[in-house]
Structures are given as C-alpha cells and as structure tokens.
C-alpha angles and dihedrals in degrees: 000000000000093000093049090050095049101034095080116147090247092052093048091045090055092051092050090048091053089053092051091054096043117129113263092231114053130186114265095248096042120146107207100195092052095034089226136135108221092187098206140049093241094051090045093052092050092045094053091059092055120112094230091052092049091052093049092044091057091050091046090054091051092049096048103035133239093294089067095047094129099088101187132060092217125092114278094234114092125210113262114238117244113261114260112251115228122226090250092052091049095053093041088055091049092048091050092049094241094129109060103154108052130174116194120205117189136181141174095310095073091049096048087051086059091052100264122140115240128217106243107036122096107282091019130129095280090058086055090051090054094051094044105039111014095083091065094033109032093185088071090066092070097029110027091167087075087081086070094046115110094211093049090051090050089053091049106036092177088067095057097077092036091054092048090051091048091052091048089054090053090056092072090058091065098048097095098039117122127207119261129222088270091058090050092057090075095058091044090056093043092055089058094044093247101112113101100171144331116221114190133179091199124106098198095093094228093134087064097041109150091238091063099055094210118166105250089221088067094057126075113190097200094193095036123239138277094222093074101020091248095137115158108221127205106279095029121118115257116255112275090238089063088077099034 
C-alpha cells in the first residue's frame, strides 16, 4: 500500500530528475535514494539497513530502471564488525599482559552492584523527583531529568536551591558504600602501569574510594560527584579533563 501511494508518476519523475542533475563526483559514502552523505563505512552500513532507506531505495530503482539498480555510490562490501570478546578472553589477555593500555568506562551497573540506587529504575532517584517536585512543576513527571538541566533551572530559579539541597541529601546515601570487584580492576591495572583512564557516569565517588588508592588524575567523573558538589548538569560543558 505504501508503494502504491508514493509511486505516483510525479514522484518517480522527481526522483529521476534528481538523478539527472546529480553531481558527477559523489562522496564515497553517498546514498543516492536518500541524497545523503553518510561519511563513514560504519554509518553507511547502519543506514542501509534502515526502513526509510529501504523504501526509498525501492522507489529509486523503479524510477531509474533495472540498469541503475545499485542505489549507493559506496562499495557493496560492508565492514565486518569486530568479534565480541568474551569475559574469559578479556581476563586471559590481561593475565598474559597482552592489554597494556586500558580505558575503563563504567555506568550505573557497577554502582547498583555496590548497593547504590540508580536514577531511572523503579524506585530510583527520578521517582523521588516526581513525588517531590512534579506537583509544582508537572513537566517533571514525564521528564524528571529536567531537574538536573541547567537551562530548566535558569527558567525556574526557585528550583536551583531546592535541587542542590536534594542532591546534598543524596550524598549521605553513598557514605557507607564499598567498592566492588569491578572498581578494584582499575587499581590492579594501575599497579602494572596498564591503566590509561577511567571514565565514569556515576556520581557516588566509588572509583576514587580511599581504599582503592587510585590516582585522581586517572579518573574522569563525567557527571561530577556528590562528595564535593561538582555535579555536571545537563547543558553544562564537560570537564576539561574529559578531553585531556
């Protein structure tokens, strides 16, 4: 039904006309049906599996005839994804000393394993935002993360101090947390000179727990930390060390 609706003579004529006026030299990862430069092999491969692309590709083939069946300027071969490394292969490589420049990226999972509440799960911090602030600001019911948005706080100055107080109250909930085995991986790598950087989304400070002895210069807390009120809100610039 979709193809009948869209395959009008006028629509197909327009697609053929666009082809006739196409530039003689196209970018390598150019998709003709969508008139879009995907710029990389990975982006091109993902794009070609999209439903919109497949619909336009079929129409492009109708408009331009069987001889023009290849719908993209890029090579037909797609890059093969890297094989997924198993946990056993990872630790075997570490034990053998094959991985000597390691970047660790962590998120909420390592904190919840230590007993911390996360933000988005049922009963998490965002549910608390809804119950505490959504009555005065109904938009927080559907998008509780707005409380941590710099622009939203600027629009509602009365929320600024309230949000800071709420975050300070959350700090006490992290005081007794202890690092997990995942947190201890960083120090183990650092002792061998293999740790390049730890990037964490978490604000609980566990990656810099005193018992771990990790050099603070090795840890980038992308969202800041509650311990020193250095939270990075939505709309803030990332810490300069994020790019160092």
